C-alpha positions in Angstrom: -37.2 45.4 47.0 -39.2 48.4 48.4 -37.9 51.6 46.6 -37.1 52.3 42.9 -33.7 52.9 43.9 -33.0 49.4 45.3 -34.5 47.9 42.2 -32.2 49.8 40.0 -29.3 48.8 42.0 -30.4 45.1 41.9 -30.7 45.4 38.0 -27.1 46.7 37.9 -25.9 44.0 40.0 -27.4 41.4 38.1 -26.1 42.8 34.8 -29.7 43.3 33.5 -29.7 44.4 29.9 -33.6 44.5 29.6 -36.6 45.3 31.7 -39.8 43.3 31.2 -42.9 45.2 32.1 -45.8 42.6 33.0 -49.4 43.3 33.7 -52.7 41.2 33.9 -55.5 41.4 31.8 -59.2 41.1 32.6 -59.1 37.3 32.3 -56.1 36.6 34.3 -53.4 36.3 31.7 -49.9 38.1 32.2 -49.1 40.3 29.4 -45.8 42.0 28.9 -43.5 44.2 26.8 -39.7 44.8 27.1 -37.5 48.0 27.2 -33.8 48.4 27.5 -32.4 48.9 30.9 -31.4 52.5 29.9 -35.1 53.2 29.9 -35.3 52.5 33.8 -35.2 55.3 35.9 -36.5 56.3 39.4 -38.8 58.8 37.6 -40.4 56.0 35.4 -41.9 54.5 38.7 -43.9 57.8 39.2 -44.5 58.5 35.3 -45.1 55.0 34.0 -44.3 53.3 30.6 -46.7 54.1 27.9 -48.3 51.1 25.9 -51.4 50.7 23.4 -54.3 49.0 25.4 -56.7 48.8 22.6 -55.5 45.2 21.7 -56.0 44.0 25.5 -59.2 41.9 25.6 -62.0 43.9 27.0 -59.9 47.1 27.6 -59.6 50.5 25.6 -61.1 51.0 22.2 -58.8 52.4 19.6 -59.6 56.1 19.8 -58.5 56.1 23.5 -55.7 53.5 23.4 -52.8 55.3 25.2 -52.3 53.7 28.8 -49.6 53.8 31.3 -48.1 50.7 33.1 -46.9 51.8 36.6 -44.3 49.6 38.0 -44.4 48.3 41.6 -40.9 48.2 42.9 -42.1 45.4 45.4 -42.6 42.9 42.4 -39.2 43.1 41.1 -37.1 40.0 40.1 -34.5 38.8 37.7 -36.6 36.6 35.2 -35.0 33.0 35.2 -36.5 32.0 31.8 -34.8 34.9 29.9 -31.4 34.0 28.1 -30.3 37.8 28.5 -30.5 38.9 32.1 -33.9 40.8 32.4 -35.4 42.6 35.3 -39.1 41.9 35.7 -41.5 44.4 37.2 -45.3 43.8 37.5 -47.5 46.9 37.0 -50.8 48.4 37.7 -52.6 50.4 34.8 -53.1 54.1 34.9 -54.8 56.5 32.6 -52.5 59.0 30.6 -52.7 62.7 31.8 -54.5 62.1 35.1 -52.6 59.0 36.3 -56.0 57.9 37.7 -56.2 54.0 38.1 -57.8 52.4 35.2 -61.1 50.8 36.3 -60.7 47.7 34.5 -57.4 46.8 35.6 -57.6 43.8 37.9 -54.5 44.6 40.0 -56.0 48.0 40.5 -59.2 46.6 41.6 -57.5 44.5 44.2 -55.5 47.5 45.3 -58.8 49.3 46.0 -60.3 46.6 47.7 -57.5 46.6 50.4 -57.9 50.4 50.8 -61.8 49.8 51.3 -61.2 47.1 53.8 -59.0 49.6 55.7 -61.5 52.4 55.4 -64.3 50.2 57.1 -62.3 49.9 60.3 -63.0 46.4 60.5 -59.6 45.4 59.8 -56.6 46.4 58.1 -55.4 43.3 56.4 -57.1 40.5 54.4 -54.9 37.5 54.3 -55.4 34.8 51.4 -53.8 31.5 51.3 -54.7 29.3 47.8 -54.1 25.8 47.1 -53.8 25.7 43.2 -53.9 22.4 41.4 -52.8 21.7 37.9 -51.9 18.9 35.4 -48.6 18.2 33.9 -49.1 16.5 30.4 -46.5 14.9 28.1 -48.7 16.0 25.2 -51.7 18.2 24.3 -53.4 18.4 20.9 -56.6 20.0 20.0 -58.3 21.7 17.0 -61.9 23.0 16.2 -63.0 23.7 12.7 -66.4 24.2 11.0 -66.5 20.5 10.1 -64.6 18.9 13.0 -63.3 19.1 16.5 -61.0 17.2 18.9 -58.7 17.2 21.9 -56.2 14.8 23.4 -53.9 15.1 26.3 -51.6 12.3 27.3 -49.1 11.5 30.1 -46.6 8.5 30.6 -47.9 8.0 33.9 -51.7 7.8 33.1 -53.7 4.6 33.6 -54.7 4.6 29.9 -51.3 3.9 28.8 -50.8 0.6 30.5 -51.0 -1.0 27.0 -48.7 1.4 25.1 -45.7 0.2 23.5 -43.1 2.5 25.2 -40.0 0.5 24.4 -40.4 -0.7 26.9 -43.3 0.0 29.0 -42.2 0.0 32.7 -45.9 0.1 34.3 -46.5 1.9 37.5 -49.5 3.8 35.8 -51.8 5.8 38.3 -55.3 4.6 38.2 -58.2 7.1 38.0 -58.7 8.9 41.6 -55.6 6.9 43.0 -53.1 9.5 42.5 -53.1 11.1 45.9 -49.7 10.8 47.7 -48.0 7.9 46.0 -44.4 7.6 46.1 -42.1 7.1 43.2 -42.1 5.3 40.8 -45.7 5.9 40.6 -45.2 9.6 41.1 -43.1 10.6 38.2 -42.9 14.2 38.8 -41.4 14.6 42.1 -38.1 16.2 40.7 -40.1 18.6 38.4 -42.3 20.0 41.1 -39.3 20.4 43.4 -37.5 22.3 40.7 -40.6 24.6 40.6 -40.7 25.0 44.3 -36.8 25.9 44.5 -37.4 28.5 41.9 -40.5 30.0 43.7 -38.5 30.2 46.8 -35.6 31.9 45.0 -38.2 34.5 43.7 -39.7 35.2 47.2 -42.6 32.7 47.4 -42.6 30.9 50.4 -43.6 27.2 49.8 -45.2 25.1 52.2 -45.6 21.6 50.6 -45.7 19.9 47.2 -47.4 16.7 46.1 -49.2 14.6 43.5 -52.9 15.0 43.6 -55.8 12.6 43.3 -56.0 12.3 39.4 -53.9 10.4 37.2 -52.1 11.7 34.4 -49.7 14.0 36.5 -52.1 16.0 38.5 -50.0 18.3 41.1 -50.5 20.6 43.9 -48.0 23.2 45.2 -49.0 25.1 48.3 -47.5 28.6 49.3 -47.7 30.5 52.6 -50.7 32.9 53.0 -50.2 36.7 52.5 -52.1 39.9 52.1 -54.5 39.9 49.2 -52.4 41.9 46.7 -49.1 40.1 47.5 -51.1 36.7 47.3 -52.4 37.6 43.9 -49.0 38.7 42.6 -47.6 35.4 43.8 -50.2 33.3 42.1 -49.4 35.1 38.7 -45.6 34.3 39.3 -46.5 30.7 40.5 -48.3 30.0 37.1 -45.6 31.4 35.1 -42.8 29.4 36.8 -45.0 26.1 36.7 -45.8 26.6 32.8 -42.1 27.6 32.1 -40.4 24.9 34.0 -42.8 22.3 32.5 -41.9 23.5 29.0 -38.2 23.5 29.8 -38.6 19.6 30.4 -40.6 19.1 27.4 -44.1 18.9 29.3 -47.2 21.2 29.4 -48.8 22.6 32.6 -52.5 22.8 32.3 -54.6 25.0 34.7 -57.9 24.0 33.2 -60.5 22.7 36.0 -61.3 19.7 34.2 -59.1 18.3 31.6 -60.0 14.7 32.0 -63.5 13.2 31.9 -64.0 10.6 34.8 -61.3 11.8 37.2 -61.0 14.7 39.6 -60.5 18.3 38.3 -58.2 21.0 39.6 -59.4 23.4 42.3 -57.9 26.3 44.0 -59.2 26.2 47.5 -58.9 29.5 48.9 -58.2 30.3 52.8 -59.1 33.8 54.0 -59.0 35.6 57.4 -59.0 39.2 58.3 -56.6 40.7 60.8 -56.0 44.0 62.6 -53.0 45.6 64.0 -51.3 42.1 63.4 -53.9 40.3 65.4 -56.2 37.6 63.9 -59.9 38.4 64.1 -61.5 35.0 63.0 -60.8 33.4 66.5 -63.5 33.3 68.9 -65.9 31.1 71.2 -68.3 30.3 68.5 -68.7 27.2 66.1 -65.3 25.6 65.4 -63.7 28.2 67.4 -64.8 31.1 65.1 -65.5 34.7 66.2 -68.8 36.4 65.3 -67.0 38.2 62.6 -66.0 35.1 60.9 -69.4 33.7 61.2 -70.8 36.8 59.7 -67.9 36.7 57.0 -69.1 33.0 56.2 -72.8 34.3 55.8 -71.8 36.9 53.4 -69.8 34.3 51.1 -72.7 32.0 51.1 -75.1 34.6 50.4 -73.3 35.7 47.3 -71.7 32.4 46.4 -73.6 32.0 43.0 -72.5 35.5 41.8 -68.9 34.6 43.2 -68.8 31.7 40.8 -68.9 33.9 37.8 -65.3 35.4 39.1 -64.0 32.4 40.8 -65.1 29.7 38.1 -65.1 32.0 35.0 -64.9 29.3 32.5 -67.3 26.8 30.8 -64.9 24.1 31.9 -65.1 25.2 35.5 -68.6 23.7 35.5 -67.4 20.2 34.4 -65.5 20.3 37.7 -68.4 21.6 39.9 -70.4 18.5 39.7 -71.2 16.0 42.7 -69.2 12.9 43.1 -65.6 14.2 42.5 -65.0 16.0 45.8 -66.2 19.1 44.1 -67.8 21.5 46.5 -71.2 22.1 45.0 -73.2 22.4 48.2 -73.4 25.9 49.7 -73.0 25.1 53.4 -70.3 25.7 55.9 -68.7 22.9 58.3 -65.6 22.1 60.3 -63.3 19.8 58.7 -65.9 18.7 56.2 -64.6 18.7 52.5 -68.0 18.2 51.0 -69.1 21.5 52.2 -68.2 24.8 49.9 -67.1 26.6 53.2 -64.8 24.7 55.3 -63.3 25.6 58.8 -59.8 23.8 59.0 -59.0 22.6 62.3 -55.5 21.4 62.1 -54.4 23.9 64.9 -56.1 25.7 67.6 -53.9 28.6 67.3 -56.1 31.8 66.8 -53.5 32.8 63.8 -54.7 29.6 62.1 -58.5 30.4 62.3 -59.6 31.0 59.0 -62.3 29.9 56.3 -61.5 27.9 53.4 -63.8 28.6 50.4 -63.5 25.7 48.2 -65.4 26.3 44.9 -62.6 28.6 43.2 -60.4 27.0 40.4 -57.2 28.0 38.8 -58.7 29.5 35.7 -59.8 32.3 37.9 -58.0 35.7 37.7 -56.7 35.8 41.3 -56.9 39.6 41.7 -60.5 39.5 40.8 -61.5 36.2 42.7 -59.8 37.2 46.0 -61.2 40.6 45.9 -64.7 39.2 45.1 -64.4 36.9 48.2 -63.4 39.8 50.4 -66.3 41.9 49.3 -68.7 39.2 49.8 -67.3 38.4 53.4 -67.3 42.3 54.3 -70.7 42.5 53.1 -71.5 39.8 55.6 -69.8 41.4 58.5 -71.3 44.9 57.8 -74.7 43.5 57.6 -74.3 40.8 60.2 -75.6 38.0 57.8 -76.3 34.9 59.5 -74.7 31.7 57.9 -77.3 29.5 59.3 -76.7 26.2 60.9 -73.7 24.2 59.9 -73.6 21.0 57.9 -71.5 18.3 59.6 -72.8 15.6 57.5 -71.4 14.0 54.2 -73.4 16.2 52.0 -72.8 13.7 49.1 -74.6 11.0 51.0 -77.6 13.0 52.1 -81.0 11.6 51.2 -82.4 13.4 48.2 -85.1 15.3 50.3 -82.7 16.6 52.6 -80.1 17.5 49.9 -82.8 19.4 48.1 -82.9 22.1 51.0 -79.2 22.7 50.6 -78.4 25.5 48.0 -75.9 24.6 45.2 -73.4 26.5 43.0 -74.7 27.2 39.2 -74.6 24.5 37.0 -73.0 26.5 34.1 -71.2 29.7 33.2 -74.2 31.1 31.9 -76.2 30.7 35.0 -73.3 32.2 37.0 -73.1 35.1 34.9 -77.0 35.7 35.5 -76.2 35.4 39.2 -73.5 38.2 39.0 -75.9 40.3 36.9 -78.5 40.3 39.6 -76.2 40.3 42.5 -73.1 42.7 42.2 -73.9 45.6 44.4 -71.6 44.2 47.0 -68.8 44.3 44.7 -69.3 48.1 44.0 -69.1 49.2 47.6 -66.2 51.6 48.0 -65.9 51.8 44.0 -63.7 48.7 44.2 -65.6 47.2 41.1 -67.3 49.4 38.7 -70.7 48.9 37.2 -68.9 49.3 33.9 -66.3 46.6 34.5 -69.0 44.2 35.6 -71.2 44.7 32.6 -68.1 44.5 30.4 -66.8 41.3 31.9 -70.4 39.5 31.7 -70.5 40.5 28.1 -67.1 39.1 27.2 -67.9 35.8 29.4 -71.3 35.4 27.6 -69.5 35.5 24.3 -67.3 32.6 25.4 -70.3 30.6 26.6 -72.1 31.1 23.2 -69.0 30.1 21.5 -69.2 26.7 23.2 -73.0 26.4 23.0 -73.0 26.9 19.2 -70.6 24.3 18.2 -71.3 20.6 17.8 -69.6 18.6 20.5 -67.8 15.3 19.6 -69.9 13.4 22.2 -73.0 14.5 20.4 -71.8 12.5 17.5 -71.5 9.3 19.7 -75.2 9.8 20.9 -77.0 11.4 17.9 -75.3 10.7 14.5 -77.4 7.7 13.8 -80.8 9.4 14.8 
């Protein structure tokens, strides 16, 4: 759908009774409200739907709460999870009266990034391809009180259930770190992932592959085809929506936490990026690994700002339980061809200029895709504009370097607090072209520090194991 008229015709053809208005909050959660189909007109695409923004985390205060959700006709689909035929529209947020974009709206920030890129004359399109991983559990329980705390996740395919009385227990439990690509019956979720893929394709997401991932307990990956920044972020929001709802339909729980299991691989969102101009790729050249000078400078920008990027690409305290050595986690801020132990990898599957790209590996699926992809773009552009040298590539296994050599390789922050401090000290590159604003960055840091404090102040169950008898 490209015009309001086409959207209205699609809604009529589908017999839609309701319109679901979706938008993303600061932290990457889809919010929504619904209106009867009679409220949908061509004018509303210009005038927007009014709503109260004061209860959205990190947005308006109550004395200035009126906001407008501006539907994007290109995002229209019939929601497959609604019992009543319902048209879904994704929106950007605008101020009432002026219709000016709201500076704290993540989707609006991504749109400004695309405009800023075009204004530089360097390229007219930033292409992103995320590889999001997730777990599908059969059960999840957790609670936290002033006098106690616990969590528990479970999966019938998990190694810890070999001794469970399942009446009968049929075995085929995946051992820790042995979940990569086994066939059924060890892989018990092939059909579930396929159902997710087919629904994604039906709603316009081009799927490339799906498979079981390394960890036990139903870790999965579904990859979709690369696309422009805004469209890819829209697709990632729809991707999560489909994964979670299909899992729930089958009595399961889809979890995008980066590290829900101790002692096994966490979930990442390796993000591929390249720049294009007039439908021509700009990252192919005669430099290292077949990269252009622009691509190497883009890599230099990402590596320079990587610690600050973590605050947006790895935005939870749980993110830093994944970003530790030993679990294929990309903690070392270096670049290399093929090498998965480096934070920035150059895939070498194809020599086609169209396939030349950088793969930034630290991001995880807890990130707001609009903010993460925009931040990666802004860091890379800073590298190109200022010709930042990425240094020498690291073509060794960084996990096996001698300690004295490894000490010379910069690493990602070890905690959300440290990442927020890095963002506090290094965010000017994000504010070029007014893409991010200082107000947004300060508000984001304040809200995220409150999350980190919430974890820091509470006793941890493992502390009782270590210290209860001191």
